[in-house]
MARSEVO-889723 format. One record per residue (C-alpha): residue in three letters; z, y, x negated. Coordinates in steps of 0.05 Angstrom, whole numbers. Last residue first. Example, Ala and Ser with C-alpha at 12.3 -4.5 7.8 and 13.67 -1.06 7.14 Angstrom:
SER	143	-21	-273
ALA	156	-90	-246
//
This chain:
UNK	-20	363	221
UNK	-50	295	206
UNK	-11	260	151
UNK	-56	239	93
UNK	-62	308	61
UNK	-46	281	-9
UNK	20	318	-22
UNK	47	312	50
UNK	120	332	42
UNK	161	324	106
UNK	206	382	123
UNK	265	381	172
UNK	278	443	213
UNK	340	481	236
UNK	335	528	177
UNK	402	533	140
UNK	386	579	82
UNK	377	517	37
UNK	324	491	86
UNK	286	558	83
UNK	286	556	7
UNK	265	484	5
UNK	207	499	52
UNK	186	560	11
UNK	184	517	-52
UNK	147	461	-15
UNK	89	503	12
UNK	41	488	-45
UNK	62	415	-42
UNK	38	409	29
UNK	81	415	91
UNK	93	372	153
UNK	147	401	198
UNK	199	356	229
UNK	235	374	294
UNK	264	303	301
UNK	229	287	367
UNK	164	319	343
//
């Protein structure tokens, strides 16, 4: 929360990378196995 990170799954990764490349003010954390509670 303090670093404005958003947990995303592998299926959301392409959109996350696209948003990040466009300058989104978010950081993304990949959660491929669903081990991080959302």
